[in-house]
N, CA, C and O of each residue as an XYZ file, in Angstrom:
400
protein
N     172.919     32.124     12.277
C     173.054     30.728     11.913
C     174.536     30.348     11.930
O     175.354     31.021     11.302
N     174.878     29.298     12.628
C     176.252     28.836     12.675
C     176.424     27.671     11.719
O     175.593     26.764     11.658
N     177.513     27.713     10.981
C     177.797     26.634     10.044
C     178.377     25.450     10.797
O     179.034     25.619     11.824
N     178.136     24.266     10.287
C     178.674     23.048     10.879
C     180.003     22.723     10.202
O     180.100     21.764      9.436
N     181.029     23.533     10.491
C     182.339     23.349      9.872
C     183.256     22.648     10.869
O     183.439     23.107     11.997
N     183.820     21.546     10.440
C     184.745     20.804     11.276
C     186.179     21.142     10.860
O     186.419     21.463      9.697
N     187.131     21.074     11.792
C     188.525     21.399     11.456
C     189.103     20.531     10.343
O     190.012     20.966      9.636
N     188.592     19.314     10.175
C     189.131     18.425      9.133
C     188.852     18.954      7.735
O     189.574     18.623      6.795
N     187.807     19.779      7.582
C     187.519     20.356      6.267
C     188.645     21.299      5.830
O     188.957     21.395      4.644
N     189.241     21.983      6.786
C     190.347     22.882      6.458
C     191.610     22.108      6.112
O     192.488     22.641      5.435
N     191.722     20.855      6.564
C     192.880     20.026      6.235
C     192.772     19.446      4.822
O     193.788     19.131      4.204
N     191.559     19.306      4.313
C     191.351     18.738      2.980
C     191.688     19.758      1.904
O     192.404     19.443      0.953
N     191.177     20.984      2.046
C     191.395     22.041      1.061
C     192.622     22.842      1.475
O     192.628     23.459      2.540
N     193.660     22.840      0.645
C     194.905     23.532      0.982
C     194.855     24.988      0.529
O     195.091     25.891      1.332
N     194.549     25.229     -0.757
C     194.543     26.593     -1.287
C     193.818     26.628     -2.619
O     193.758     25.619     -3.322
N     193.265     27.781     -2.973
C     192.703     27.901     -4.317
C     193.822     28.059     -5.341
O     194.903     28.546     -5.012
N     193.566     27.652     -6.574
C     194.533     27.790     -7.656
C     194.083     28.948     -8.534
O     192.980     28.931     -9.081
N     194.940     29.952     -8.667
C     194.621     31.105     -9.501
C     195.616     31.127    -10.655
O     196.715     31.669    -10.538
N     195.210     30.530    -11.768
C     196.024     30.495    -12.974
C     195.142     30.898    -14.151
O     193.940     31.115    -13.998
N     195.747     30.994    -15.304
C     194.974     31.337    -16.494
C     193.955     30.242    -16.806
O     192.814     30.533    -17.164
N     194.369     28.997    -16.670
C     193.466     27.875    -16.926
C     192.302     27.872    -15.929
O     191.160     27.615    -16.309
N     192.590     28.156    -14.662
C     191.537     28.187    -13.639
C     190.573     29.338    -13.880
O     189.373     29.200    -13.639
N     191.081     30.470    -14.352
C     190.228     31.615    -14.640
C     189.293     31.321    -15.802
O     188.117     31.684    -15.761
N     189.808     30.660    -16.845
C     188.960     30.281    -17.977
C     187.906     29.249    -17.552
O     186.778     29.280    -18.044
N     188.267     28.347    -16.652
C     187.322     27.331    -16.187
C     186.220     27.944    -15.335
O     185.114     27.406    -15.281
N     186.506     29.067    -14.665
C     185.498     29.695    -13.813
C     184.313     30.213    -14.622
O     183.220     30.387    -14.084
N     184.529     30.460    -15.914
C     183.427     30.879    -16.779
C     182.418     29.738    -16.996
O     181.263     29.980    -17.344
N     182.867     28.509    -16.789
C     182.005     27.333    -16.955
C     181.603     26.749    -15.604
O     181.325     25.554    -15.501
N     181.571     27.589    -14.568
C     181.145     27.203    -13.216
C     182.060     26.159    -12.581
O     181.593     25.271    -11.868
N     183.384     26.269    -12.844
C     184.358     25.352    -12.269
C     185.380     26.143    -11.461
O     185.736     27.266    -11.818
N     185.848     25.542    -10.364
C     186.841     26.172     -9.499
C     187.927     25.149     -9.220
O     187.639     23.966     -9.037
N     189.203     25.607     -9.186
C     190.322     24.697     -8.930
C     190.908     24.952     -7.547
O     191.049     26.099     -7.121
N     191.247     23.870     -6.853
C     191.850     23.950     -5.525
C     193.016     22.987     -5.433
O     193.000     21.922     -6.051
N     194.044     23.364     -4.650
C     195.049     22.401     -4.229
C     194.452     21.684     -3.031
O     193.882     22.313     -2.140
N     194.585     20.362     -3.015
C     194.003     19.576     -1.934
C     195.068     18.665     -1.331
O     196.143     18.481     -1.902
N     194.752     18.101     -0.174
C     195.668     17.169      0.482
C     195.865     15.943     -0.406
O     194.939     15.515     -1.094
N     197.059     15.388     -0.391
C     197.386     14.288     -1.299
C     196.565     13.031     -1.030
O     196.381     12.222     -1.939
N     196.070     12.846      0.183
C     195.291     11.651      0.509
C     193.789     11.914      0.493
O     193.004     11.038      0.857
N     193.383     13.106      0.077
C     191.957     13.448      0.063
C     191.233     12.705     -1.054
O     191.747     12.577     -2.166
N     190.033     12.217     -0.745
C     189.220     11.523     -1.731
C     188.174     12.480     -2.298
O     187.936     13.551     -1.739
N     187.554     12.089     -3.408
C     186.543     12.945     -4.036
C     185.356     13.232     -3.103
O     184.917     14.381     -3.039
N     184.820     12.244     -2.380
C     183.719     12.558     -1.456
C     184.140     13.519     -0.333
O     183.354     14.373      0.077
N     185.365     13.379      0.157
C     185.855     14.298      1.192
C     185.983     15.712      0.647
O     185.634     16.675      1.331
N     186.482     15.848     -0.582
C     186.640     17.162     -1.200
C     185.270     17.796     -1.411
O     185.083     18.980     -1.133
N     184.316     17.013     -1.899
C     182.964     17.515     -2.136
C     182.336     18.012     -0.837
O     181.763     19.101     -0.805
N     182.436     17.231      0.228
C     181.860     17.615      1.513
C     182.522     18.881      2.062
O     181.840     19.765      2.580
N     183.850     18.968      1.949
C     184.570     20.134      2.471
C     184.183     21.407      1.722
O     183.984     22.450      2.345
N     184.076     21.340      0.403
C     183.700     22.516     -0.395
C     182.282     22.951     -0.054
O     182.022     24.143      0.110
N     181.363     21.993      0.054
C     179.973     22.340      0.368
C     179.849     22.970      1.743
O     179.069     23.907      1.916
N     180.591     22.486      2.721
C     180.506     23.032      4.079
C     181.211     24.383      4.197
O     180.685     25.303      4.823
N     182.403     24.509      3.596
C     183.181     25.742      3.751
C     182.581     26.915      2.989
O     182.553     28.035      3.500
N     182.097     26.669      1.768
C     181.647     27.768      0.918
C     180.131     27.854      0.791
O     179.625     28.772      0.145
N     179.389     26.915      1.393
C     177.931     26.908      1.380
C     177.386     26.912     -0.054
O     176.534     27.729     -0.404
N     177.892     25.985     -0.874
C     177.466     25.836     -2.265
C     177.109     24.368     -2.505
O     177.385     23.510     -1.667
N     176.500     24.091     -3.644
C     176.156     22.721     -4.035
C     177.123     22.269     -5.131
O     177.231     22.924     -6.168
N     177.815     21.168     -4.913
C     178.817     20.651     -5.847
C     178.176     19.612     -6.756
O     177.493     18.699     -6.293
N     178.406     19.766     -8.054
C     177.887     18.826     -9.046
C     178.835     17.642     -9.212
O     178.405     16.489     -9.178
N     180.150     17.933     -9.395
C     181.128     16.861     -9.557
C     182.518     17.345     -9.143
O     182.782     18.544     -9.046
N     183.393     16.372     -8.905
C     184.781     16.655     -8.527
C     185.692     15.796     -9.389
O     185.524     14.578     -9.456
N     186.654     16.427    -10.048
C     187.688     15.708    -10.791
C     189.027     16.020    -10.135
O     189.277     17.164     -9.756
N     189.883     15.022     -9.996
C     191.176     15.225     -9.355
C     192.305     14.857    -10.302
O     192.130     14.066    -11.229
N     193.465     15.447    -10.048
C     194.661     15.112    -10.806
C     195.871     15.327     -9.910
O     195.847     16.161     -9.005
N     196.920     14.572    -10.170
C     198.175     14.737     -9.440
C     199.170     15.364    -10.395
O     199.499     14.794    -11.436
N     199.643     16.540    -10.030
C     200.611     17.257    -10.859
C     202.004     16.872    -10.385
O     202.362     17.120     -9.234
N     202.776     16.278    -11.253
C     204.110     15.806    -10.897
C     205.039     16.979    -10.643
O     204.981     17.991    -11.342
N     205.901     16.842     -9.635
C     206.861     17.883     -9.312
C     207.984     17.937    -10.328
O     208.409     16.915    -10.866
N     208.453     19.142    -10.580
C     209.520     19.321    -11.560
C     210.872     18.999    -10.938
O     211.085     19.216     -9.745
N     211.788     18.476    -11.762
C     213.159     18.229    -11.340
C     214.013     19.402    -11.803
O     213.964     19.800    -12.967
N     214.797     19.950    -10.874
C     215.610     21.113    -11.204
C     217.032     20.904    -10.697
O     217.267     20.163     -9.742
N     217.972     21.569    -11.355
C     219.361     21.561    -10.903
C     219.698     22.971    -10.460
O     219.576     23.918    -11.236
N     220.128     23.112     -9.191
C     220.476     24.414     -8.640
C     221.885     24.337     -8.066
O     222.137     23.611     -7.104
N     222.798     25.094     -8.665
C     224.215     25.093     -8.252
C     224.799     23.691     -8.227
O     225.553     23.344     -7.318
N     224.455     22.890     -9.216
C     225.007     21.548     -9.329
C     224.293     20.502     -8.508
O     224.601     19.317     -8.630
N     223.350     20.899     -7.678
C     222.608     19.942     -6.858
C     221.273     19.629     -7.516
O     220.549     20.532     -7.938
N     220.956     18.349     -7.600
C     219.701     17.913     -8.187
C     218.617     17.929     -7.113
O     218.787     17.359     -6.035
N     217.525     18.575     -7.414
C     216.413     18.637     -6.471
C     215.107     18.519     -7.224
O     215.067     18.636     -8.449
N     214.050     18.289     -6.489
C     212.750     18.192     -7.151
C     211.677     18.813     -6.275
O     211.758     18.782     -5.047
N     210.665     19.382     -6.934
C     209.519     19.929     -6.227
C     208.587     18.775     -5.862
O     208.639     17.707     -6.471
N     207.753     18.999     -4.881
C     206.811     17.972     -4.449
C     205.673     17.829     -5.450
O     205.315     18.782     -6.142
N     205.108     16.622     -5.519
C     203.901     16.417     -6.304
C     202.748     17.115     -5.590
O     202.707     17.134     -4.360
N     201.813     17.686     -6.343
C     200.652     18.327     -5.750
C     199.387     17.735     -6.344
O     199.332     17.427     -7.534
N     198.380     17.580     -5.510
C     197.093     17.078     -5.964
C     196.156     18.261     -6.114
O     196.087     19.120     -5.235
N     195.433     18.308     -7.226
C     194.495     19.394     -7.500
C     193.118     18.814     -7.744
O     192.968     17.683     -8.207
N     192.117     19.617     -7.420
C     190.735     19.219     -7.647
C     190.042     20.279     -8.487
O     190.125     21.471     -8.189
N     189.361     19.844     -9.536
C     188.536     20.735    -10.338
C     187.089     20.456     -9.925
O     186.545     19.385    -10.192
N     186.484     21.446     -9.268
C     185.157     21.288     -8.699
C     184.143     21.974     -9.609
O     184.255     23.171     -9.871
N     183.159     21.227    -10.087
C     182.078     21.784    -10.898
C     180.898     22.058     -9.973
O     180.444     21.172     -9.249
N     180.406     23.299    -10.005
C     179.307     23.708     -9.135
C     177.981     23.620     -9.868
O     177.928     23.692    -11.096
N     176.904     23.462     -9.098
C     175.556     23.464     -9.668
C     175.236     24.852    -10.203
O     175.868     25.835     -9.813
N     174.255     24.932    -11.096
C     173.837     26.217    -11.655
C     173.358     27.139    -10.534
O     172.656     26.708     -9.620
N     173.745     28.408    -10.616
C     173.322     29.377     -9.616
C     174.268     29.514     -8.428
O     174.105     30.427     -7.618
N     175.245     28.634     -8.307
C     176.214     28.707     -7.203
C     177.544     29.217     -7.747
O     177.953     28.866     -8.854
N     178.211     30.051     -6.950
C     179.514     30.601     -7.360
C     180.444     30.671     -6.152
O     180.008     30.835     -5.013
N     181.741     30.541     -6.439
C     182.790     30.771     -5.437
C     183.746     31.776     -6.027
O     184.280     31.563     -7.116
N     183.972     32.882     -5.317
C     184.932     33.882     -5.747
C     186.204     33.683     -4.926
O     186.280     34.119     -3.778
N     187.205     33.021     -5.518
C     188.417     32.676     -4.776
C     189.296     33.867     -4.496
O     190.203     33.773     -3.669
N     189.060     34.994     -5.161
C     189.905     36.168     -4.951
C     189.582     36.874     -3.634
O     190.413     37.633     -3.136
N     188.379     36.644     -3.046
C     187.999     37.314     -1.811
C     188.344     36.504     -0.576
O     188.448     37.074      0.510
N     188.527     35.195     -0.701
C     188.837     34.357      0.441
C     187.573     33.940      1.176
O     186.461     34.142      0.689
N     187.760     33.346      2.371
C     186.617     32.844      3.144
C     185.904     33.977      3.834
O     184.916     33.751      4.532
């Protein structure tokens, strides 16, 4: 069986987030991903369902502001990143430590 995966799905999902908060959320059937800054909730839902072959219950997004830092007297800032917290239906799981 071949999956119907389009290249645009890989552009929506940038990377999984592996932090302490994300690990605690995984106990409640939630997974965190870095996503493209212009990605919408329906696009994120479709990409997750197609890439990982799971059923998504809901998607929550947030924009994490980049930090401002001073390095050797020069002021610089990190980029803002958009994250998605994806809640999966009961019985579905994504193990982000193994990859695709």
